[in-house]
Structure formats: C-alpha cells, structure tokens
N, CA, C and O of each residue as an XYZ file, in Angstrom:
904
protein
N       0.846     -1.186      0.000
C       0.000      0.000      0.000
C       0.882      1.237      0.000
O       1.775      1.360      0.839
N       0.642      2.159     -0.936
C       1.456      3.353     -1.025
C       0.581      4.584     -0.859
O      -0.489      4.692     -1.459
N       1.056      5.509     -0.031
C       0.339      6.750      0.176
C       1.361      7.870      0.133
O       2.249      7.913      0.984
N       1.268      8.761     -0.812
C       2.223      9.828     -0.904
C       1.589     11.040     -1.572
O       0.420     11.013     -1.956
N       2.372     12.097     -1.703
C       1.877     13.296     -2.348
C       0.722     13.917     -1.608
O       0.801     14.142     -0.400
N      -0.367     14.199     -2.331
C      -1.524     14.872     -1.746
C      -2.485     13.911     -1.085
O      -3.490     14.346     -0.523
N      -2.209     12.617     -1.132
C      -3.156     11.639     -0.602
C      -3.424     11.785      0.897
O      -4.568     11.584      1.304
N      -2.443     12.122      1.750
C      -2.761     12.323      3.158
C      -3.800     13.415      3.368
O      -4.702     13.264      4.193
N      -3.680     14.518      2.625
C      -4.653     15.605      2.747
C      -6.029     15.144      2.299
O      -7.037     15.494      2.912
N      -6.071     14.354      1.223
C      -7.349     13.833      0.730
C      -7.985     12.911      1.762
O      -9.194     12.963      1.988
N      -7.162     12.062      2.391
C      -7.680     11.144      3.414
C      -8.222     11.924      4.603
O      -9.279     11.593      5.141
N      -7.491     12.965      5.012
C      -7.961     13.779      6.128
C      -9.254     14.502      5.803
O     -10.149     14.582      6.644
N      -9.359     15.033      4.583
C     -10.580     15.705      4.159
C     -11.746     14.733      4.100
O     -12.863     15.071      4.489
N     -11.482     13.518      3.609
C     -12.539     12.500      3.548
C     -13.056     12.164      4.936
O     -14.261     12.010      5.137
N     -12.139     12.049      5.896
C     -12.550     11.748      7.271
C     -13.444     12.854      7.819
O     -14.454     12.581      8.467
N     -13.066     14.107      7.554
C     -13.858     15.229      8.049
C     -15.245     15.252      7.407
O     -16.243     15.490      8.088
N     -15.308     15.004      6.094
C     -16.587     15.030      5.398
C     -17.507     13.906      5.855
O     -18.716     14.101      5.981
N     -16.937     12.733      6.101
C     -17.755     11.602      6.543
C     -18.272     11.825      7.958
O     -19.350     11.345      8.306
N     -17.514     12.548      8.774
C     -17.936     12.792     10.149
C     -19.105     13.766     10.237
O     -19.809     13.796     11.246
N     -19.319     14.563      9.192
C     -20.438     15.512      9.220
C     -21.779     14.788      9.313
O     -22.556     15.080     10.222
N     -22.084     13.842      8.397
C     -23.352     13.112      8.558
C     -23.392     12.289      9.836
O     -24.462     12.086     10.409
N     -22.231     11.812     10.289
C     -22.222     11.044     11.535
C     -22.672     11.923     12.698
O     -23.450     11.480     13.542
N     -22.193     13.157     12.749
C     -22.599     14.071     13.825
C     -24.098     14.362     13.763
O     -24.761     14.464     14.795
N     -24.625     14.495     12.542
C     -26.063     14.700     12.395
C     -26.840     13.493     12.906
O     -27.873     13.638     13.559
N     -26.330     12.297     12.602
C     -26.983     11.079     13.092
C     -26.895     10.978     14.608
O     -27.786     10.423     15.252
N     -25.826     11.513     15.175
C     -25.681     11.514     16.620
C     -26.792     12.336     17.269
O     -27.307     11.974     18.327
N     -27.153     13.439     16.627
C     -28.263     14.254     17.127
C     -29.570     13.474     17.027
O     -30.397     13.511     17.938
N     -29.751     12.764     15.905
C     -30.960     11.959     15.716
C     -31.060     10.878     16.776
O     -32.147     10.585     17.274
N     -29.919     10.282     17.122
C     -29.916      9.192     18.099
C     -30.341      9.661     19.478
O     -30.847      8.875     20.279
N     -30.133     10.946     19.756
C     -30.526     11.498     21.052
C     -32.028     11.708     21.159
O     -32.565     11.805     22.262
N     -32.710     11.779     20.018
C     -34.151     12.028     20.005
C     -34.903     10.698     19.962
O     -34.323      9.677     19.593
N     -36.179     10.698     20.331
C     -36.973      9.462     20.234
C     -37.039      8.975     18.794
O     -37.112      9.779     17.864
N     -37.014      7.659     18.610
C     -37.054      7.078     17.265
C     -38.359      7.455     16.574
O     -39.443      7.246     17.119
N     -38.247      8.006     15.384
C     -39.428      8.442     14.656
C     -39.105      8.436     13.166
O     -37.964      8.185     12.777
N     -40.093      8.707     12.346
C     -39.867      8.834     10.921
C     -39.380      7.550     10.288
O     -39.981      6.488     10.452
N     -38.255      7.666      9.544
C     -37.715      6.530      8.804
C     -37.361      5.383      9.735
O     -37.638      4.226      9.420
N     -36.753      5.684     10.879
C     -36.382      4.630     11.818
C     -37.589      3.799     12.226
O     -37.555      2.570     12.156
N     -38.650      4.464     12.650
C     -39.847      3.760     13.136
C     -40.545      2.995     12.014
O     -40.961      1.853     12.210
N     -40.675      3.612     10.843
C     -41.361      2.949      9.730
C     -40.594      1.716      9.260
O     -41.187      0.659      9.040
N     -39.282      1.849      9.106
C     -38.480      0.715      8.652
C     -38.533     -0.427      9.651
O     -38.643     -1.591      9.264
N     -38.454     -0.102     10.932
C     -38.501     -1.139     11.962
C     -39.823     -1.901     11.915
O     -39.834     -3.129     11.997
N     -40.925     -1.185     11.785
C     -42.241     -1.832     11.777
C     -42.449     -2.675     10.519
O     -42.922     -3.808     10.603
N     -42.099     -2.132      9.364
C     -42.331     -2.850      8.107
C     -41.430     -4.083      7.978
O     -41.891     -5.150      7.574
N     -40.167     -3.937      8.318
C     -39.254     -5.073      8.204
C     -39.546     -6.139      9.255
O     -39.330     -7.327      9.014
N     -40.030     -5.721     10.406
C     -40.389     -6.708     11.433
C     -41.575     -7.541     10.977
O     -41.610     -8.752     11.191
N     -42.543     -6.891     10.351
C     -43.706     -7.626      9.834
C     -43.267     -8.615      8.756
O     -43.774     -9.735      8.699
N     -42.342     -8.210      7.916
C     -41.853     -9.103      6.862
C     -41.089    -10.281      7.474
O     -41.240    -11.416      7.024
N     -40.280    -10.019      8.486
C     -39.513    -11.090      9.129
C     -40.432    -12.126      9.765
O     -40.154    -13.324      9.703
N     -41.513    -11.677     10.370
C     -42.462    -12.608     10.989
C     -43.176    -13.444      9.931
O     -43.496    -14.609     10.168
N     -43.422    -12.858      8.783
C     -44.166    -13.557      7.724
C     -43.276    -14.466      6.887
O     -43.787    -15.312      6.153
N     -41.956    -14.312      6.977
C     -41.029    -15.107      6.166
C     -39.909    -15.670      7.051
O     -38.783    -15.172      7.022
N     -40.216    -16.693      7.825
C     -39.221    -17.249      8.753
C     -37.984    -17.810      8.056
O     -36.892    -17.776      8.624
N     -38.137    -18.329      6.827
C     -36.985    -18.846      6.099
C     -35.977    -17.755      5.797
O     -34.773    -17.941      5.976
N     -36.476    -16.617      5.339
C     -35.602    -15.476      5.061
C     -34.957    -14.993      6.350
O     -33.782    -14.626      6.361
N     -35.714    -14.991      7.422
C     -35.186    -14.550      8.715
C     -34.040    -15.430      9.173
O     -33.039    -14.921      9.676
N     -34.162    -16.730      9.012
C     -33.077    -17.641      9.400
C     -31.824    -17.371      8.563
O     -30.707    -17.407      9.079
N     -32.019    -17.100      7.269
C     -30.882    -16.785      6.404
C     -30.196    -15.495      6.860
O     -28.968    -15.408      6.864
N     -30.989    -14.500      7.240
C     -30.420    -13.235      7.716
C     -29.619    -13.437      9.001
O     -28.580    -12.807      9.197
N     -30.104    -14.314      9.868
C     -29.388    -14.578     11.120
C     -28.044    -15.237     10.832
O     -27.033    -14.883     11.438
N     -28.033    -16.187      9.915
C     -26.767    -16.837      9.542
C     -25.808    -15.815      8.939
O     -24.628    -15.778      9.287
N     -26.317    -14.998      8.044
C     -25.477    -14.001      7.359
C     -24.867    -13.004      8.349
O     -23.681    -12.684      8.274
N     -25.696    -12.519      9.276
C     -25.212    -11.517     10.225
C     -24.195    -12.109     11.193
O     -23.338    -11.388     11.704
N     -24.279    -13.422     11.455
C     -23.302    -14.063     12.339
C     -21.997    -14.376     11.609
O     -20.912    -14.181     12.156
N     -22.107    -14.859     10.378
C     -20.906    -15.194      9.603
C     -20.055    -13.961      9.357
O     -18.827    -14.032      9.402
N     -20.704    -12.824      9.095
C     -19.980    -11.588      8.819
C     -20.103    -10.605      9.979
O     -20.161     -9.391      9.781
N     -20.140    -11.147     11.184
C     -20.191    -10.321     12.382
C     -18.835     -9.744     12.737
O     -17.862     -9.960     12.014
N     -18.753     -9.006     13.851
C     -17.502     -8.334     14.232
C     -16.307     -9.258     14.403
O     -15.229     -8.956     13.891
N     -16.464    -10.375     15.107
C     -15.296    -11.208     15.403
C     -14.685    -11.880     14.179
O     -13.459    -11.922     14.083
N     -15.460    -12.403     13.245
C     -14.830    -12.932     12.032
C     -13.987    -11.894     11.300
O     -12.931    -12.230     10.763
N     -14.431    -10.640     11.267
C     -13.642     -9.601     10.611
C     -12.376     -9.297     11.391
O     -11.321     -9.080     10.795
N     -12.462     -9.279     12.704
C     -11.264     -9.019     13.512
C     -10.224    -10.109     13.305
O      -9.037     -9.823     13.153
N     -10.669    -11.346     13.300
C      -9.746    -12.461     13.088
C      -9.131    -12.384     11.694
O      -7.930    -12.602     11.534
N      -9.944    -12.077     10.690
C      -9.450    -12.013      9.314
C      -8.405    -10.918      9.149
O      -7.385    -11.131      8.492
N      -8.646     -9.750      9.738
C      -7.702     -8.641      9.604
C      -6.407     -8.935     10.349
O      -5.323     -8.651      9.840
N      -6.508     -9.498     11.544
C      -5.290     -9.840     12.295
C      -4.478    -10.890     11.546
O      -3.252    -10.793     11.478
N      -5.153    -11.895     10.982
C      -4.446    -12.926     10.219
C      -3.750    -12.314      9.007
O      -2.609    -12.664      8.706
N      -4.416    -11.419      8.323
C      -3.821    -10.738      7.166
C      -2.620     -9.902      7.609
O      -1.585     -9.883      6.944
N      -2.773     -9.208      8.747
C      -1.687     -8.370      9.259
C      -0.466     -9.205      9.632
O       0.666     -8.792      9.381
N      -0.684    -10.367     10.226
C       0.435    -11.251     10.573
C       1.159    -11.696      9.298
O       2.389    -11.731      9.253
N       0.385    -12.034      8.270
C       0.993    -12.441      7.001
C       1.824    -11.307      6.405
O       2.927    -11.534      5.907
N       1.289    -10.084      6.458
C       2.024     -8.937      5.939
C       3.300     -8.680      6.746
O       4.356     -8.393      6.182
N       3.189     -8.787      8.067
C       4.334     -8.530      8.932
C       5.465     -9.513      8.644
O       6.637     -9.135      8.617
N       5.106    -10.765      8.431
C       6.127    -11.772      8.137
C       6.810    -11.529      6.802
O       7.940    -11.965      6.581
N       6.114    -10.828      5.913
C       6.700    -10.502      4.617
C       7.452     -9.171      4.654
O       7.936     -8.701      3.624
N       7.548     -8.574      5.825
C       8.283     -7.325      5.972
C       7.474     -6.071      5.746
O       8.032     -4.973      5.758
N       6.164     -6.199      5.539
C       5.297     -5.032      5.315
C       4.756     -4.553      6.661
O       3.591     -4.776      6.990
N       5.614     -3.893      7.429
C       5.248     -3.492      8.786
C       4.188     -2.406      8.802
O       3.241     -2.471      9.586
N       4.341     -1.396      7.931
C       3.417     -0.263      7.924
C       1.961     -0.687      7.690
O       1.101     -0.373      8.513
N       1.665     -1.386      6.599
C       0.268     -1.781      6.379
C      -0.246     -2.750      7.438
O      -1.436     -2.741      7.752
N       0.639     -3.593      7.997
C       0.207     -4.525      9.032
C      -0.234     -3.773     10.285
O      -1.284     -4.069     10.855
N       0.566     -2.806     10.707
C       0.218     -2.006     11.884
C      -1.025     -1.165     11.611
O      -1.890     -1.025     12.476
N      -1.110     -0.605     10.403
C      -2.288      0.189     10.050
C      -3.564     -0.641     10.128
O      -4.576     -0.177     10.654
N      -3.522     -1.866      9.607
C      -4.714     -2.716      9.601
C      -5.202     -3.012     11.016
O      -6.386     -2.859     11.315
N      -4.287     -3.435     11.883
C      -4.669     -3.775     13.257
C      -5.115     -2.536     14.021
O      -6.091     -2.585     14.771
N      -4.405     -1.425     13.835
C      -4.760     -0.197     14.535
C      -6.143      0.299     14.128
O      -6.925      0.731     14.976
N      -6.443      0.237     12.848
C      -7.744      0.697     12.365
C      -8.875     -0.128     12.963
O      -9.881      0.427     13.405
N      -8.718     -1.442     12.980
C      -9.749     -2.302     13.559
C      -9.899     -2.068     15.058
O     -11.015     -1.967     15.568
N      -8.769     -1.981     15.761
C      -8.811     -1.852     17.218
C      -9.370     -0.501     17.659
O     -10.274     -0.438     18.491
N      -8.833      0.564     17.103
C      -9.286      1.902     17.505
C     -10.736      2.126     17.088
O     -11.524      2.687     17.850
N     -11.087      1.693     15.887
C     -12.465      1.843     15.439
C     -13.441      1.082     16.326
O     -14.502      1.599     16.678
N     -13.081     -0.147     16.685
C     -13.947     -0.933     17.553
C     -14.099     -0.322     18.927
O     -15.202     -0.291     19.474
N     -13.002      0.167     19.497
C     -13.056      0.792     20.823
C     -13.868      2.082     20.796
O     -14.633      2.364     21.718
N     -13.696      2.863     19.729
C     -14.464      4.101     19.610
C     -15.951      3.806     19.498
O     -16.768      4.499     20.104
N     -16.311      2.780     18.726
C     -17.715      2.409     18.606
C     -18.300      1.969     19.936
O     -19.425      2.339     20.274
N     -17.541      1.178     20.697
C     -18.011      0.726     22.009
C     -18.184      1.897     22.964
O     -19.139      1.936     23.739
N     -17.258      2.854     22.908
C     -17.353      4.020     23.782
C     -18.576      4.862     23.445
O     -19.265      5.355     24.338
N     -18.843      5.024     22.149
C     -20.006      5.807     21.730
C     -21.313      5.146     22.163
O     -22.277      5.830     22.505
N     -21.341      3.829     22.146
C     -22.539      3.133     22.618
C     -22.850      3.508     24.072
O     -24.004      3.743     24.432
N     -21.807      3.560     24.892
C     -22.000      3.887     26.310
C     -22.395      5.345     26.493
O     -23.225      5.664     27.344
N     -21.803      6.230     25.695
C     -22.084      7.660     25.835
C     -23.503      7.989     25.372
O     -24.241      8.695     26.061
N     -23.878      7.474     24.202
C     -25.201      7.790     23.647
C     -26.303      7.016     24.368
O     -27.378      7.553     24.639
N     -26.019      5.738     24.676
C     -26.952      4.888     25.434
C     -28.346      4.845     24.794
O     -29.358      5.001     25.478
N     -28.384      4.638     23.508
C     -29.659      4.565     22.796
C     -30.251      3.172     22.906
O     -29.546      2.178     22.732
N     -31.529      3.097     23.190
C     -32.191      1.799     23.326
C     -32.419      1.176     21.952
O     -32.637      1.878     20.964
N     -32.365     -0.140     21.908
C     -32.656     -0.856     20.661
C     -34.169     -0.873     20.416
O     -34.949     -0.587     21.324
N     -34.580     -1.209     19.193
C     -36.020     -1.288     18.910
C     -36.710     -2.294     19.836
O     -36.199     -3.387     20.079
N     -37.844     -1.912     20.331
C     -38.646     -2.788     21.174
C     -39.859     -3.215     20.362
O     -40.812     -2.455     20.190
N     -39.804     -4.459     19.863
C     -40.824     -4.940     18.941
C     -41.601     -6.111     19.540
O     -41.052     -6.880     20.329
N     -42.873     -6.251     19.170
C     -43.632     -7.404     19.642
C     -43.153     -8.680     18.945
O     -42.903     -8.683     17.739
N     -43.030     -9.754     19.714
C     -42.597    -11.035     19.151
C     -41.304    -10.889     18.348
O     -41.302    -11.163     17.147
N     -40.206    -10.466     18.977
C     -38.950    -10.242     18.242
C     -38.402    -11.526     17.631
O     -38.557    -12.607     18.199
N     -37.764    -11.403     16.477
C     -37.185    -12.562     15.798
C     -35.709    -12.748     16.152
O     -35.129    -13.795     15.866
N     -35.103    -11.733     16.773
C     -33.697    -11.810     17.180
C     -33.485    -10.862     18.353
O     -34.219     -9.888     18.522
N     -32.480    -11.158     19.154
C     -32.156    -10.333     20.307
C     -30.683     -9.962     20.275
O     -29.859    -10.714     19.756
N     -30.355     -8.810     20.825
C     -28.966     -8.361     20.905
C     -28.773     -7.595     22.203
O     -29.675     -6.899     22.668
N     -27.593     -7.730     22.780
C     -27.299     -7.068     24.038
C     -26.676     -5.697     23.801
O     -26.170     -5.404     22.718
N     -26.722     -4.871     24.833
C     -26.061     -3.573     24.771
C     -26.915     -2.509     24.107
O     -28.087     -2.721     23.796
N     -26.292     -1.358     23.901
C     -26.986     -0.218     23.316
C     -26.955     -0.283     21.786
O     -26.256     -1.106     21.194
N     -27.729      0.604     21.170
C     -27.948      0.500     19.726
C     -26.994      1.330     18.877
O     -26.580      0.878     17.810
N     -26.634      2.525     19.319
C     -25.928      3.485     18.459
C     -24.452      3.587     18.803
O     -24.108      3.823     19.961
N     -23.568      3.413     17.817
C     -23.800      2.984     16.421
C     -23.828      1.462     16.334
O     -23.473      0.781     17.297
N     -24.241      0.930     15.208
C     -24.272     -0.519     15.027
C     -22.859     -1.078     14.979
O     -22.059     -0.686     14.129
N     -22.551     -2.000     15.900
C     -21.226     -2.616     15.908
C     -20.981     -3.494     14.703
O     -19.863     -3.550     14.191
N     -22.015     -4.182     14.242
C     -21.863     -5.016     13.046
C     -21.562     -4.158     11.816
O     -20.667     -4.478     11.033
N     -22.318     -3.064     11.650
C     -22.095     -2.185     10.498
C     -20.709     -1.547     10.566
O     -20.028     -1.422      9.549
N     -20.301     -1.149     11.753
C     -18.983     -0.541     11.928
C     -17.873     -1.522     11.588
O     -16.949     -1.185     10.848
N     -17.957     -2.732     12.124
C     -16.869     -3.692     11.945
C     -16.799     -4.272     10.539
O     -15.709     -4.563     10.046
N     -17.945     -4.444      9.887
C     -17.884     -4.935      8.502
C     -17.285     -3.857      7.601
O     -16.579     -4.172      6.644
N     -17.564     -2.591      7.902
C     -16.963     -1.498      7.127
C     -15.460     -1.454      7.351
O     -14.689     -1.319      6.401
N     -15.044     -1.567      8.606
C     -13.618     -1.552      8.920
C     -12.906     -2.759      8.324
O     -11.891     -2.617      7.641
N     -13.442     -3.945      8.586
C     -12.774     -5.162      8.145
C     -12.715     -5.294      6.640
O     -11.648     -5.519      6.069
N     -13.873     -5.151      5.991
C     -13.906     -5.279      4.534
C     -13.137     -4.147      3.870
O     -12.478     -4.353      2.850
N     -13.219     -2.948      4.447
C     -12.503     -1.817      3.879
C     -10.994     -1.969      3.982
O     -10.273     -1.672      3.029
N     -10.514     -2.429      5.124
C      -9.079     -2.637      5.321
C      -8.555     -3.700      4.361
O      -7.543     -3.492      3.691
N      -9.238     -4.827      4.298
C      -8.791     -5.913      3.414
C      -8.841     -5.468      1.956
O      -7.949     -5.802      1.175
N      -9.872     -4.720      1.586
C      -9.976     -4.222      0.210
C      -8.775     -3.350     -0.145
O      -8.146     -3.556     -1.183
N      -8.455     -2.389      0.700
C      -7.370     -1.459      0.391
C      -6.013     -2.149      0.372
O      -5.126     -1.769     -0.391
N      -5.857     -3.162      1.213
C      -4.598     -3.896      1.212
C      -4.452     -4.768     -0.036
O      -3.344     -4.982     -0.527
N      -5.575     -5.265     -0.539
C      -5.527     -6.197     -1.669
C      -5.522     -5.505     -3.031
O      -5.088     -6.097     -4.018
N      -5.999     -4.261     -3.098
C      -6.149     -3.583     -4.386
C      -4.877     -3.543     -5.233
O      -4.959     -3.792     -6.435
N      -3.701     -3.240     -4.663
C      -2.503     -3.140     -5.511
C      -2.170     -4.420     -6.262
O      -1.530     -4.369     -7.312
N      -2.598     -5.575     -5.737
C      -2.268     -6.851     -6.376
C      -3.319     -7.299     -7.384
O      -3.164     -8.347     -8.010
N      -4.390     -6.517     -7.550
C      -5.492     -6.927     -8.417
C      -5.428     -6.234     -9.773
O      -4.880     -5.139     -9.905
N      -5.991     -6.887    -10.763
C      -6.130     -6.271    -12.074
C      -7.269     -5.262    -12.033
O      -7.964     -5.144    -11.024
N      -7.461     -4.531    -13.135
C      -8.538     -3.547    -13.168
C      -9.893     -4.215    -12.974
O     -10.735     -3.709    -12.233
N     -10.106     -5.337    -13.629
C     -11.368     -6.062    -13.469
C     -11.496     -6.612    -12.055
O     -12.583     -6.611    -11.477
N     -10.378     -7.083    -11.498
C     -10.396     -7.591    -10.130
C     -10.718     -6.504     -9.120
O     -11.397     -6.756     -8.125
N     -10.229     -5.293     -9.374
C     -10.526     -4.184     -8.469
C     -12.002     -3.834     -8.478
O     -12.596     -3.562     -7.434
N     -12.593     -3.843     -9.675
C     -14.026     -3.557     -9.755
C     -14.837     -4.608     -9.000
O     -15.781     -4.286     -8.278
N     -14.450     -5.865     -9.181
C     -15.157     -6.940     -8.482
C     -14.969     -6.822     -6.974
O     -15.904     -7.064     -6.210
N     -13.764     -6.450     -6.540
C     -13.486     -6.314     -5.110
C     -14.292     -5.168     -4.500
O     -14.833     -5.299     -3.402
N     -14.368     -4.054     -5.211
C     -15.176     -2.928     -4.727
C     -16.650     -3.322     -4.625
O     -17.319     -3.001     -3.643
N     -17.147     -4.016     -5.641
C     -18.558     -4.428     -5.640
C     -18.840     -5.388     -4.491
O     -19.852     -5.258     -3.802
N     -17.940     -6.358     -4.283
C     -18.133     -7.323     -3.203
C     -18.091     -6.639     -1.843
O     -18.873     -6.974     -0.953
N     -17.183     -5.683     -1.682
C     -17.075     -4.970     -0.406
C     -18.339     -4.166     -0.121
O     -18.869     -4.208      0.989
N     -18.821     -3.435     -1.123
C     -20.048     -2.658     -0.941
C     -21.227     -3.565     -0.612
O     -22.051     -3.241      0.243
N     -21.300     -4.703     -1.297
C     -22.396     -5.642     -1.038
C     -22.338     -6.164      0.392
O     -23.363     -6.229      1.071
N     -21.149     -6.537      0.852
C     -21.017     -7.055      2.214
C     -21.441     -6.016      3.247
O     -22.180     -6.325      4.182
N     -20.967     -4.783      3.071
C     -21.291     -3.733      4.039
C     -22.794     -3.473      4.074
O     -23.397     -3.416      5.146
N     -23.386     -3.319      2.908
C     -24.817     -3.005      2.855
C     -25.679     -4.177      3.311
O     -26.688     -3.982      3.988
N     -25.284     -5.393      2.941
C     -26.094     -6.561      3.306
C     -26.058     -6.812      4.806
O     -27.086     -7.121      5.408
N     -24.877     -6.682      5.417
C     -24.794     -6.870      6.870
C     -25.580     -5.780      7.582
O     -26.283     -6.052      8.556
N     -25.464     -4.544      7.099
C     -26.253     -3.471      7.696
C     -27.745     -3.738      7.596
O     -28.501     -3.476      8.532
N     -28.159     -4.263      6.450
C     -29.581     -4.576      6.264
C     -30.059     -5.640      7.246
O     -31.167     -5.549      7.773
N     -29.221     -6.653      7.493
C     -29.647     -7.715      8.413
C     -29.931     -7.163      9.803
O     -30.840     -7.638     10.484
N     -29.162     -6.166     10.230
C     -29.356     -5.621     11.575
C     -30.696     -4.895     11.691
O     -31.344     -4.925     12.737
N     -31.099     -4.244     10.601
C     -32.392     -3.544     10.619
C     -33.532     -4.543     10.454
O     -34.540     -4.470     11.156
N     -33.360     -5.481      9.512
C     -34.421     -6.447      9.231
C     -34.699     -7.363     10.415
O     -35.834     -7.799     10.611
N     -33.671     -7.656     11.204
C     -33.852     -8.513     12.374
C     -34.367     -7.747     13.589
O     -34.626     -8.339     14.637
N     -34.513     -6.446     13.448
C     -35.111     -5.640     14.509
C     -34.203     -5.356     15.685
O     -34.690     -5.081     16.782
N     -32.893     -5.417     15.486
C     -31.971     -5.157     16.601
C     -31.293     -3.799     16.470
O     -30.546     -3.392     17.360
N     -31.547     -3.090     15.364
C     -30.980     -1.751     15.174
C     -31.936     -0.885     14.378
O     -32.734     -1.382     13.583
N     -31.843      0.422     14.604
C     -32.542      1.400     13.788
C     -31.720      1.672     12.532
O     -30.527      1.374     12.487
N     -32.362      2.236     11.517
C     -31.651      2.589     10.288
C     -30.501      3.536     10.583
O     -29.401      3.367     10.057
N     -30.753      4.536     11.426
C     -29.717      5.524     11.739
C     -28.540      4.895     12.467
O     -27.421      5.392     12.346
N     -28.754      3.816     13.223
C     -27.641      3.114     13.876
C     -26.695      2.527     12.837
O     -25.474      2.624     12.962
N     -27.280      1.918     11.814
C     -26.479      1.268     10.775
C     -25.738      2.298      9.928
O     -24.553      2.139      9.637
N     -26.448      3.355      9.537
C     -25.795      4.408      8.743
C     -24.656      5.038      9.542
O     -23.603      5.349      8.986
N     -24.865      5.225     10.838
C     -23.815      5.791     11.687
C     -22.623      4.847     11.791
O     -21.477      5.295     11.775
N     -22.880      3.549     11.897
C     -21.788      2.584     11.966
C     -20.942      2.588     10.709
O     -19.713      2.556     10.782
N     -21.599      2.629      9.546
C     -20.873      2.671      8.275
C     -20.088      3.979      8.151
O     -18.929      3.976      7.737
N     -20.727      5.101      8.515
C     -20.062      6.402      8.427
C     -18.846      6.461      9.328
O     -17.796      6.961      8.925
N     -18.976      5.958     10.536
C     -17.848      5.969     11.470
C     -16.714      5.090     10.961
O     -15.542      5.441     11.097
N     -17.062      3.946     10.374
C     -16.035      3.068      9.821
C     -15.270      3.727      8.692
O     -14.044      3.632      8.634
N     -15.982      4.401      7.788
C     -15.325      5.095      6.686
C     -14.433      6.223      7.191
O     -13.320      6.412      6.700
N     -14.927      6.970      8.174
C     -14.131      8.061      8.741
C     -12.882      7.528      9.426
O     -11.818      8.140      9.341
N     -13.004      6.397     10.100
C     -11.865      5.798     10.791
C     -10.800      5.361      9.793
O      -9.611      5.594     10.014
N     -11.213      4.731      8.704
C     -10.263      4.296      7.682
C      -9.549      5.498      7.067
O      -8.331      5.477      6.888
N     -10.312      6.550      6.742
C      -9.705      7.743      6.144
C      -8.730      8.403      7.107
O      -7.655      8.842      6.698
N      -9.095      8.476      8.380
C      -8.217      9.120      9.363
C      -6.925      8.337      9.576
O      -5.848      8.926      9.661
N      -7.028      7.021      9.660
C      -5.813      6.232      9.878
C      -4.941      6.180      8.629
O      -3.722      6.037      8.730
N      -5.555      6.295      7.453
C      -4.763      6.393      6.229
C      -3.912      7.658      6.241
O      -2.756      7.642      5.819
N      -4.495      8.757      6.729
C      -3.739     10.001      6.830
C      -2.580      9.842      7.809
O      -1.492     10.370      7.579
N      -2.815      9.109      8.910
C      -1.734      8.869      9.858
C      -0.674      7.939      9.305
O       0.509      8.092      9.609
N      -1.090      6.974      8.492
C      -0.145      6.026      7.910
C       0.853      6.737      6.999
O       2.007      6.323      6.883
N       0.399      7.806      6.359
C       1.270      8.517      5.426
C       2.475      9.141      6.125
O       3.495      9.406      5.490
N       2.356      9.375      7.436
C       3.452      9.991      8.179
C       4.402      8.948      8.777
O       5.423      9.296      9.371
N       4.057      7.676      8.615
C       4.881      6.596      9.145
C       6.075      6.379      8.215
O       5.909      6.362      6.995
N       7.280      6.212      8.776
C       8.441      5.938      7.909
C       8.213      4.692      7.077
O       7.685      3.695      7.569
N       8.609      4.752      5.823
C       8.396      3.626      4.919
C       9.266      2.443      5.303
O      10.362      2.593      5.842
N       8.738      1.258      5.007
C       9.528      0.044      5.219
C      10.735      0.067      4.296
O      10.636      0.415      3.119
N      11.856     -0.306      4.846
C      13.065     -0.346      4.038
C      13.552     -1.785      3.913
O      13.788     -2.471      4.907
N      13.692     -2.212      2.685
C      14.177     -3.562      2.464
C      15.687     -3.598      2.659
O      16.385     -2.665      2.260
N      16.184     -4.634      3.251
C      17.627     -4.717      3.425
C      18.345     -4.730      2.086
O      17.934     -5.415      1.150
N      19.408     -3.974      2.013
C      20.180     -3.894      0.780
C      21.188     -5.022      0.749
O      22.029     -5.151      1.638
N      21.091     -5.836     -0.290
C      22.013     -6.956     -0.405
C      23.385     -6.456     -0.840
O      23.491     -5.631     -1.748
N      24.429     -6.952     -0.194
C      25.772     -6.495     -0.560
C      26.134     -6.956     -1.963
O      25.823     -8.076     -2.368
N      26.790     -6.079     -2.686
C      27.210     -6.421     -4.032
C      28.421     -7.350     -3.972
O      29.277     -7.205     -3.100
N      28.490     -8.292     -4.890
C      29.652     -9.190     -4.887
C      30.932     -8.416     -5.156
O      30.969     -7.514     -5.993
N      31.982     -8.787     -4.429
C      33.260     -8.086     -4.574
C      33.880     -8.389     -5.936
O      33.828     -9.513     -6.435
N      34.457     -7.361     -6.506
C      35.112     -7.553     -7.798
C      36.435     -8.301     -7.626
O      37.178     -8.091     -6.667
N      36.690     -9.162     -8.572
C      37.945     -9.897     -8.527
C      39.085     -9.003     -9.036
O      39.001     -8.386    -10.098
N      40.094     -8.965     -8.273
C      41.259     -8.156     -8.642
C      42.344     -9.098     -9.135
O      42.852     -9.934     -8.387
N      42.679     -8.953    -10.371
C      43.708     -9.853    -10.924
C      45.106     -9.523    -10.391
O      45.400     -8.379    -10.043
N      45.922    -10.509    -10.338
C      47.322    -10.348     -9.894
C      48.258    -10.389    -11.073
O      48.078    -11.146    -12.027
N      49.222     -9.581    -10.977
C      50.216     -9.551    -12.058
C      51.547    -10.097    -11.551
O      52.517    -10.159    -12.306
C-alpha cells in the first residue's frame, strides 16, 4: 500500500466530510425514534415474521460476517504482511480495527440509545444501539482488506473487489435492521464511522516511515594479480 503526495490531505478531508453526517446522526440518536427509523422497523419486522426462512438466512449471514470474524481475518492478514516485511500496512490494519472498535463501544456507552422494542422479536442483541457494531466492523474489516488487496489486483479484479465490499457492508447493515436489533440511523452511523476511521488512519499512515528492504551487498570484484 502506497500513500504519498496529496493523498494524506485527501484522506484527512474524507474523514472530516464523513464525520459531518455522523454528527447529524448523533443528534438523531438522542431524540426518540421516529420517521424513517420507526417505519423501517415496523415494516421489516412484519416481513420477518411472515417469512421465517428469510429470517433464518439473515441470522446466519449476520453471524458469519459479524464483528469477530472480521477481527480475526484482519489480524491474520496483518500477521501475514508482517512476516513478509510489510510493517506499515500490518500495523495500520490492526490499529484501524482496534481503535475503530473501541471508539464504537465508547459511543454506545455515551449515547446509550435503546434498541427497537418490537412485539414477538425474531432476534435479540445485548447492549446499546448506536452505532451498530456489526455495520462498523464490517466497514472496517472489509474496507481494510480491500485497500490492502487492491494493488495486487487487475482492473477487473478491483471492480469486483469494490462491488463485493459494498455488497457485504450493505447486506450486513440490512440484516441488523431487518432482524429488529438496530434502527436505520444506527447502521448508517456505523458505516459512516467506519469510513471516517479508515480515512483518518490512512492520513496517519502517510506519516509513518516507509519500510526499508535490506540492501544486499554487491559481490566483490575480482582483482587480478600480475
């Protein structure tokens, strides 16, 4: 992964821009759930009750791509990179996941937003609602792996990787709303925070000294004797 020139400034600007909607969502989270949050929760809950097969699939999907699988995947990738001498991207990957996860957990405690309270719930989750930990971690995990893998992919491979990453983030976010354990604004906030975290740590990575490969000594020239 290479970051140079104006890219640190772009990453910092991206982080600031992404935090703007997040701050707006933070205000929404402080108010009683209404509007889009309430309507989506009611409509998707009715659909989940009427389609138990789809609900079971959503539960499997949300567990397979939950926070811990992403944490394990990123740490495993970072270990592989570290062993290959790529210290900077390895540290960046682990730091982004760890700091992002801790920040999300702290915000849950500060905001203390209650989860949707629905009749005959199809799924249960512990803790507070805002921001969605699943949405945050899938954004962090999939985003980190995507950015680390992009340099090795062809143009077609990059398009496929971007599409797969977007699908994973949106689909996991959808499962949290459809299963009635998060409001729409919780999921949007989780994705926004994840994007801001990646952009901010990318800006910090640019200031990290580059990895230096050991220089192999040149073979000594033979000096003929006369």
